[in-house]
C-alpha positions in Angstrom: -0.1 -0.1 0.2 1.5 3.3 -0.7 1.5 5.9 1.9 2.8 8.7 -0.3 1.1 11.9 1.2 -1.6 9.6 2.4 -3.7 11.0 5.5 -3.8 8.7 8.0 -5.2 9.4 11.5 -2.6 11.0 14.2 -3.2 7.5 16.6 -2.6 5.5 14.0 0.6 7.4 12.4 1.9 6.8 16.4 1.6 3.3 16.5 3.2 2.3 13.1 6.3 4.1 14.1 6.1 2.5 17.7 5.7 -0.8 16.1 8.6 0.2 14.2 10.9 1.3 17.0 9.6 -1.5 18.7 10.7 -4.1 16.0 14.3 -2.3 16.0 14.8 -2.5 19.5 14.4 1.0 20.0 11.4 1.4 22.4 13.2 1.6 25.4 16.5 3.7 27.0 19.2 3.4 24.4 21.9 3.6 27.0 23.3 4.9 30.4 26.3 6.8 31.8 28.0 7.6 35.5 28.2 10.8 35.6 29.7 13.4 38.8 27.0 14.5 40.8 27.0 18.3 40.0 25.7 20.6 37.8 26.1 19.0 35.0 23.5 16.6 36.3 20.7 18.5 36.4 17.7 17.6 34.0 19.2 13.8 33.6 16.7 11.4 33.7 18.1 8.9 36.3 18.7 5.3 34.9 17.8 3.5 38.1 17.0 4.1 41.5 18.8 6.1 44.3 19.1 4.0 47.4 20.4 5.9 50.2 24.2 4.8 51.3 23.9 6.8 54.6 21.3 8.0 56.9 21.0 11.4 57.1 21.9 13.0 59.6 24.0 9.9 60.1 24.3 11.2 63.7 22.2 12.8 66.5 22.5 16.5 65.7 21.9 19.5 67.5 19.1 21.8 65.5 19.7 24.8 67.6 22.5 26.7 69.2 22.7 26.0 73.0 23.2 23.6 76.0 22.5 20.1 75.3 21.0 18.3 78.1 19.0 15.1 79.7 15.4 16.0 79.5 14.7 14.5 83.0 16.8 16.8 84.7 14.9 20.1 83.2 11.7 18.6 84.8 9.9 21.3 86.8 11.4 24.4 85.7 9.1 27.1 85.1 8.9 30.9 85.3 8.6 31.1 88.7 10.6 28.2 89.6 13.6 28.4 87.8 15.9 25.4 87.7 20.0 25.7 87.8 22.1 23.5 86.0 25.7 22.7 86.2 27.6 22.9 83.2 29.5 20.2 81.6 28.1 17.8 84.2 24.2 18.4 82.8 24.5 21.0 80.5 27.2 21.0 77.4 27.3 23.8 74.9 27.0 22.9 71.5 26.6 24.9 67.9 23.7 23.6 65.4 24.9 20.3 63.8 27.0 19.2 66.4 27.5 15.8 67.2 25.0 15.7 70.4 27.2 13.9 73.8 25.7 10.1 74.3 24.4 11.2 77.7 22.2 13.9 76.3 19.1 14.0 74.4 17.8 17.5 74.3 18.8 21.2 73.0 18.0 24.6 74.9 18.3 27.3 72.8 21.0 29.4 74.0 18.7 32.7 73.8 16.2 31.4 76.7 18.7 30.6 79.0 20.3 32.8 82.1 24.1 32.8 83.4 23.7 32.0 86.9 26.5 34.7 87.7 26.1 37.3 85.3 28.8 39.2 86.8 31.2 36.4 86.0 29.8 36.2 82.3 31.6 39.6 81.4 35.0 38.2 82.2 34.3 34.7 80.5 33.0 33.1 77.3 29.4 33.5 77.7 29.5 30.1 76.2 30.9 28.3 79.2 29.7 29.6 82.4 29.8 27.5 85.6 25.7 26.9 85.6 22.6 28.1 83.8 19.2 28.7 84.7 16.1 27.8 83.1 12.4 28.7 83.2 11.0 25.8 81.1 11.3 22.3 81.0 12.1 20.5 77.4 11.0 17.5 76.0 13.3 14.1 74.9 14.9 15.0 71.4 13.6 18.1 70.9 15.8 20.6 68.8 17.5 17.9 67.7 18.0 16.1 64.5 17.8 12.0 65.3 19.9 10.1 63.1 17.9 9.3 60.3 15.5 12.1 60.5 15.9 13.0 56.8 16.3 9.4 55.6 17.8 6.0 56.7 20.3 3.8 54.7 18.6 1.8 52.6 16.0 3.8 51.8 14.7 4.5 48.3 15.3 8.3 47.7 15.0 8.9 44.3 13.0 6.3 41.2 14.5 5.4 37.7 12.9 7.9 35.3 12.7 10.6 37.7 14.2 13.6 35.9 16.9 15.3 38.2 16.2 18.8 40.0 18.1 21.2 42.0 16.8 19.7 45.5 17.2 16.0 43.8 21.0 16.6 43.4 21.4 17.5 47.1 19.4 15.2 48.3 21.5 12.6 46.2 24.6 13.9 48.0 23.0 14.0 51.5 22.3 10.2 50.7 26.2 9.7 50.4 26.2 9.4 46.7 29.3 11.1 44.4 28.2 10.2 41.2 25.0 9.2 39.6 23.7 6.7 36.7 22.0 8.6 33.8 20.0 7.5 30.5 22.4 8.4 28.0 21.0 11.7 26.0 19.5 10.6 22.8 21.4 12.2 19.8 19.4 14.0 17.3 21.1 15.5 13.8 18.5 18.7 12.7 18.9 18.8 8.8 17.6 22.2 7.4 17.1 21.6 3.5 15.8 24.6 0.7 17.6 26.7 -1.4 15.3 29.7 -0.7 17.0 29.1 3.2 19.8 31.5 4.2 21.4 31.5 7.6 20.9 33.7 10.6 22.6 37.0 10.2 22.8 36.7 6.6 21.6 39.8 4.3 18.1 38.5 2.6 16.4 39.6 -0.3 13.5 39.2 -1.7 12.8 35.3 -1.9 15.7 34.5 1.0 13.4 32.8 3.7 15.8 33.3 7.0 16.4 29.4 8.4 15.1 29.5 12.1 13.1 26.0 12.0 16.5 24.1 12.6 16.7 26.5 16.1 13.4 25.6 17.0 13.7 21.8 16.3 17.3 21.8 18.0 16.6 23.8 21.2 12.9 21.6 21.5 15.6 18.4 21.6 17.9 20.3 23.7 14.9 21.3 26.3 13.7 17.4 26.4 16.9 16.3 27.2 18.2 15.4 24.0 21.7 16.7 22.5 21.0 18.6 19.2 23.6 19.3 16.6 22.3 21.8 13.4 24.0 20.9 10.3 24.4 23.4 7.7 21.5 24.3 5.3 21.7 22.2 2.4 20.1 22.9 -1.1 17.1 21.3 -3.0 19.5 18.7 -4.5 18.4 15.1 -3.9 22.2 13.6 -4.0 23.1 15.9 -1.5 20.5 15.8 1.2 20.4 12.1 0.7 24.6 12.2 1.6 23.7 14.3 4.0 20.9 11.9 5.9 23.6 9.0 5.4 26.3 11.2 7.1 23.6 12.4 10.0 22.5 8.7 10.4 26.6 7.1 11.2 26.5 9.3 14.7 22.8 10.2 15.6 20.2 8.2 17.1 17.1 10.3 15.1 17.5 12.6 12.1 14.7 15.4 11.8 14.9 16.4 7.8 13.0 19.6 7.9 11.5 20.6 4.6 10.5 18.8 1.3 7.7 16.5 3.1 5.4 17.3 0.6 4.7 16.7 -2.9 6.2 19.2 -4.7 8.5 18.8 -7.7 11.9 19.8 -4.9 10.3 17.8 -1.9 12.7 14.8 -2.1 12.4 13.6 1.9 9.9 10.8 1.1 11.7 9.4 -2.0 14.9 9.2 0.1 13.7 7.8 2.7 12.1 4.7 1.1 15.5 4.2 -0.9 17.3 4.3 2.4 15.0 2.2 4.5 11.0 2.0 5.0 8.5 4.7 4.7 6.3 4.6 7.4 3.7 7.8 7.1 3.6 10.5 4.5 0.9 12.2 5.6 -0.6 12.7 9.4 -4.1 13.9 9.7 -3.1 16.9 11.8 -3.2 20.5 11.3 -1.1 22.6 11.1 1.6 19.9 10.1 -0.1 17.4 7.7 2.6 16.6 5.9 4.7 14.8 8.3 7.1 11.6 7.3 7.6 8.8 9.6 10.5 6.5 8.5 13.3 4.0 9.3 16.5 3.8 7.9 18.6 0.8 7.4 22.2 2.1 8.1 24.8 -1.4 7.5 23.3 -3.3 10.7 21.6 -0.2 12.7 18.1 1.2 12.4 17.8 4.9 12.7 14.1 6.4 13.0 13.6 9.5 10.6 10.7 12.2 11.1 10.0 14.4 8.1 9.1 17.8 9.5 6.9 20.1 7.7 8.7 23.5 6.6 6.1 25.9 7.9 7.6 26.7 11.3 4.4 26.2 13.0 3.8 23.1 11.7 7.5 22.1 12.7 7.1 23.6 16.5 4.2 21.0 17.0 5.2 17.9 14.8 8.8 18.6 17.7 5.5 18.1 20.3 3.4 15.2 18.7 6.5 13.4 17.8 9.9 13.9 18.8 9.0 14.4 22.7 7.2 11.3 23.4 10.4 9.5 21.4 12.9 11.2 23.4 10.8 10.8 26.5 10.9 6.4 26.0 14.1 6.8 25.3 15.5 8.6 28.2 13.1 6.2 30.8 10.5 8.8 31.5 6.8 9.5 30.7 6.0 12.0 28.2 5.9 15.5 29.4 1.6 16.5 30.2 0.4 19.7 29.5 -2.0 20.8 32.1 -5.5 21.4 30.5 -8.3 23.5 31.2 -11.8 24.3 29.5 -12.6 27.5 28.0 -15.4 29.1 26.1 -14.1 30.1 22.5 -14.5 34.1 22.2 -15.9 33.9 18.5 -17.2 30.4 16.0 -13.9 28.3 14.7 -14.1 26.5 11.5 -11.9 23.5 11.4 -11.2 20.5 8.5 -13.8 17.9 9.5 -11.1 15.0 8.7 -7.9 16.6 10.6 -7.3 16.4 14.5 -6.8 20.3 14.7 -4.3 22.6 17.1 -5.8 26.2 17.0 -3.9 28.6 19.0 -5.5 30.4 21.5 -4.9 33.1 24.0 -6.6 32.6 27.2 -7.7 34.6 30.6 -10.3 35.3 32.4 -13.3 38.0 32.2 -15.2 38.0 35.2 -15.6 34.1 36.0 -15.3 32.8 32.6 -12.4 31.7 31.2 -12.5 32.4 27.7 -10.0 30.7 25.0 -9.9 33.6 21.6 -8.6 31.6 18.7 -5.6 33.5 17.4 -3.8 33.3 13.9 -4.1 30.0 11.8 -1.7 30.2 9.6 1.0 27.4 9.4 4.0 30.1 8.7 2.7 32.4 11.5 5.6 31.4 14.3 4.2 34.6 16.2 1.1 33.2 16.5 2.8 30.3 19.1 4.6 33.0 20.9 1.4 34.9 21.9 -0.6 31.9 22.4 -1.4 30.7 26.2 -2.8 27.2 24.9 -3.4 24.7 21.9 -7.1 24.1 21.7 -7.7 20.6 20.3 -10.6 20.3 17.5 -11.1 16.6 16.9 -11.7 14.7 13.4 -14.8 14.9 12.8 -15.8 18.1 14.7 -15.9 20.6 12.0 -15.1 23.4 15.4 -17.0 24.8 17.6 -19.3 28.1 18.1 -19.0 30.9 20.0 -19.3 30.1 23.6 -18.4 26.8 23.1 -16.1 24.7 25.8 -13.3 23.3 24.5 -10.3 21.8 26.1 -6.9 24.0 26.3 -3.3 22.4 26.5 -1.4 24.9 28.3 1.9 26.6 27.4 1.4 29.0 30.6 1.3 28.1 34.4 -2.8 28.2 35.0 -2.0 30.9 37.8 -0.7 33.4 34.5 -4.2 33.3 33.0 -5.6 35.6 36.1 -3.1 38.2 34.8 -4.4 38.5 31.5 -6.5 41.4 30.1 -8.6 40.7 26.9 -8.3 44.0 24.4 -10.3 43.4 21.6 -11.5 45.8 18.7 -9.4 48.1 16.6 -5.5 47.9 16.2 -3.0 50.9 17.3 0.5 50.5 17.9 -0.1 52.3 21.2 -1.7 49.1 22.3 1.6 47.2 21.7 3.3 49.7 23.8 0.5 49.6 26.7 1.5 45.7 26.5 5.0 46.6 26.7 4.8 48.9 30.0 2.4 46.6 31.5 4.8 43.6 31.5 7.2 44.9 34.3 3.6 44.7 36.9 2.8 41.3 36.2 -0.3 41.9 33.5 -0.5 40.3 30.1 -2.4 42.9 27.3 -3.8 40.5 24.7 -5.3 41.9 21.8 -7.1 40.7 19.2 -8.1 43.1 16.2 -11.4 42.7 14.5 -12.5 46.1 14.1 -13.9 48.7 15.8 -17.6 47.5 15.5 -16.1 44.3 16.6 -14.5 45.1 19.6 -18.2 46.6 20.7 -19.6 43.5 19.7 -16.9 42.0 21.9 -17.8 43.9 25.0 -21.9 42.9 24.6 -21.0 39.3 24.2 -18.7 39.5 27.4 -15.9 38.3 26.1 -13.0 41.4 26.4 -12.1 44.0 29.5 -12.3 46.9 26.7 -12.1 47.8 23.6 -10.1 49.9 21.0 -12.5 52.3 18.8 -12.8 55.4 16.6 -15.9 55.4 15.3 -16.9 58.7 13.7 -20.4 60.1 14.1 -20.7 62.0 10.9 -23.9 63.8 12.2 -22.5 65.1 15.2 -18.7 65.0 14.9 -18.6 63.0 18.1 -16.7 59.5 18.6 -17.6 56.0 19.8 -20.6 57.7 21.7 -23.7 57.0 19.6 -22.1 53.7 18.4 -21.8 52.7 22.3 -25.8 53.0 22.7 -26.7 51.2 19.8 -24.2 48.3 20.6 -24.4 48.5 23.9 -27.7 50.1 25.2 -28.0 48.4 28.7 -24.3 48.0 29.6 -22.9 50.7 32.1 -19.7 52.3 29.9 -16.7 54.6 30.3 -15.0 55.8 27.6 -11.4 56.8 28.1 -8.7 59.1 26.0 -5.8 57.3 24.6 -4.7 59.6 21.7 -5.7 61.7 18.8 -4.0 60.4 15.9 -3.5 61.2 12.1 -4.8 58.7 9.7 -3.6 59.2 6.2 -2.5 57.8 2.6 0.5 55.4 3.1 2.2 55.2 -0.1 5.2 53.3 -1.5 8.5 55.1 -0.7 8.8 57.9 -3.2 5.5 58.3 -3.9 6.0 56.4 -7.8 2.3 57.1 -8.8 1.9 60.5 -7.7 -1.1 60.0 -5.6 -1.8 63.1 -3.8 -5.2 62.4 -2.0 -8.5 60.0 -2.2 -9.3 61.4 -5.7 -6.7 59.9 -6.9 -8.1 56.4 -5.6 -10.0 55.8 -8.5 -7.4 55.9 -11.1 -7.4 52.7 -12.6 -3.4 52.1 -12.3 -3.5 52.7 -8.4 -4.1 49.4 -6.1 -5.6 50.0 -3.3 -5.8 47.9 -0.1 -8.5 48.3 2.6 -9.3 47.4 5.9 -11.6 45.1 7.1 -15.6 45.5 7.4 -16.6 47.1 10.6 -13.2 48.9 10.9 -12.9 52.3 12.2 -10.4 53.2 9.3 -12.5 51.8 6.8 -15.6 53.3 7.8 -13.8 56.7 7.7 -12.9 56.0 4.1 -16.5 55.3 3.3 -17.6 58.5 5.1 -15.2 60.8 2.8 -15.6 58.5 -0.5 -19.4 59.2 0.0 -18.8 63.0 0.7 -16.6 63.3 -2.7 -19.1 61.2 -4.7 -16.8 58.4 -5.3 -18.2 55.2 -5.6 -16.8 52.4 -3.5 -16.6 50.2 -6.4 -14.4 52.8 -8.5 -11.5 51.9 -6.0 -9.6 49.2 -7.6 -8.7 46.8 -4.6 -11.6 48.2 -2.2 -12.6 44.5 -1.2 -9.0 43.5 -0.8 -8.9 43.6 3.3 -5.9 43.4 6.2 -6.8 43.8 9.8 -4.2 45.7 11.1 -2.3 49.1 9.8 1.1 47.0 9.9 -0.4 44.4 7.7 -1.6 47.3 5.3 1.7 49.0 5.2 3.2 45.6 4.2 1.0 45.1 1.6 2.2 48.8 0.4 5.9 47.6 1.0 5.9 44.2 -0.3 4.2 45.7 -3.9 1.3 44.0 -3.3 -0.7 47.4 -3.2 0.1 51.0 -3.9 -1.6 53.1 -0.8 -4.1 52.5 1.6 -5.6 54.3 4.8 -3.6 54.1 8.0 -1.7 56.0 10.4 1.7 57.7 10.1 3.6 55.4 12.5 3.0 52.5 10.1 3.8 54.5 7.3 6.8 55.0 9.5 7.7 51.2 10.9 8.1 50.2 7.0 9.7 53.1 5.6 6.4 54.3 3.4 5.7 57.8 2.9 2.7 59.3 4.1 -0.3 61.8 3.3 -2.1 62.7 6.4 -5.6 63.9 5.8 -7.7 63.5 8.9 -7.2 63.7 12.5 -9.3 61.5 14.6 -9.8 60.2 18.4 -9.1 56.8 20.0 -10.6 55.9 22.9 -10.6 52.6 24.9 -14.3 51.5 26.0 -14.3 50.0 29.3 -17.1 48.5 31.1 -17.9 50.4 34.2 -17.6 46.9 36.2 -13.5 46.4 35.3 -13.2 49.9 36.1 -12.0 49.2 39.9 -11.4 45.9 39.1 -7.5 45.2 40.5 -6.5 43.0 37.4 -7.1 46.9 35.2 -5.0 48.7 37.7 -2.0 48.9 36.4 -3.6 49.4 33.4 -5.3 52.4 34.2 -2.7 53.6 36.3 -0.1 53.3 33.2 -2.8 55.8 31.1 -1.7 58.6 33.5 2.4 57.7 33.1 4.5 60.2 31.8 6.8 57.3 30.7 4.2 56.3 28.5 3.0 59.9 27.4 6.8 60.4 25.7 6.7 56.9 24.3 3.6 57.5 22.1 4.8 61.2 21.2 8.0 59.7 20.0 5.9 58.0 17.4 4.9 60.2 14.3 1.2 60.7 14.1 0.4 60.6 17.9 -1.3 63.7 19.7 -1.6 62.6 23.7 -3.9 65.2 25.4 -6.7 62.5 26.1 -4.4 60.4 27.7 -6.4 58.8 30.9 -9.4 61.2 30.1 -12.9 60.1 31.3 -14.1 61.1 28.5 -17.6 60.5 29.1 -20.1 57.8 31.3 -22.4 55.9 29.4 -25.7 54.4 30.3 
């Protein structure tokens, strides 16, 4: 049966791989080594149990600085009837950790004793009085660490398969060991391929792609306990790739062959695996990452597993999590890592391919009492979505997605307590929100922004899935911003409108303005390609208003229906040559070195339900709005006026 790009369910793919590993004798610990007990042992996995060679402590030890006594000699001592104990005969001075004299069974802390002759103590060692006075009795073994209190010789200290932490190293040392036997680190070769790739730090030109997948894969391997080696980039040449695979297989336990796993003209990975061994799987029903290759290479008398990793960064990273980490766990003799899973409600409808297990990147946080999951970008090439993700929501095969408000299971990348420090801002895009996120980070707050446009932000507030929304909706009749739309979309919500900035909107143009575009009238020209914002965006509504005033129909603009969701995305479309101009903010033009023609000034507000105004979660954000540092950081960007920053513009409803 051909397995060439034949997507099979994930459990079946994992089973085929597991059976091949078992057949090759590669389904357990690869080997073991004995290493010194030191920093290099941190994070290693025990290849056998640790039994205590010594008791800890291995003698009765004083737990306090004071006087070792026989507890029965202190019977009857009280505040009103103190007792005197003769030094040496009845009380012997000891420091913390000293051996307890054989005839003593308790320690009296020095701070609760009195010298019997205070005048004499001025001229002698205070630790060696002729006698001491006590006002409280002690019980046997009080303030003493008896032998074996921590562990007793022959006791199990740590089991096989345990990954060593700093405290474990101390316990092993206390148990009398100076060396430890651990599982050998699996050696993993990471082979990036592609003629379009350039190394990190090299100058890039159009068509070049910075090769960083091997960095992600190699550091994943290191984090999971393996030993990774990044090979140089191999161009798209079948013979060269095959030679590199053969060379890597000589000295490594696992090959990660990155890119070339699909079915294009220059995708050679599957064919190379077939030539050098057995192709087990080519295509797994998971998104992102379906063109995964699983195989076994036959290298003389050895079999070496190989995983063909898709070239898109998100697919590559998730392939590591799904296939590489469990394999390394078996080879190290530990259990695969399990992420904490929580149940959260989706903030919006999510469509999913019915035939695949779909791993959706989500931001997660609480709004009120509800734990919410906001889907992030779905693109397999959008590595920043994994950076921003708090976890993965799994849409199982056959589900075809989920509705807004439906509960989904989320495998967390973060600790659960971090979710309680997340502020959801859903609405219009502005670069100032990124500044706010930067300023809030040192105050243990995470500002998560979703760019759905001003109208979308008000709808999110109505549905209770956001703490605040950015909005700049102009009412043409009154000239006021946002208030009319708040009353329309949030008629029963008590809302505070907080000023953020006044900002310039204008035309973003390719550097040098090669088409000599001077204003909105030029957008009708057939040689001008426009790039628009999405429906419901305040910027698009602003454009529509002024086109209407000028008597220009939207369909007269070439590209009116081509949409982007942020000012920076509009700028990127123009800088890359996909469009000639678009309406946006001056800061976006500066960011991508575009020309800018200012046309309008508008007010951009934060729309905040009053129930959150006094919420401790948002207190740092509200304080930040009055920060001189934030004001200066905004004013350092072009096209902004901070006059309304932090001002309570209105209380609605």
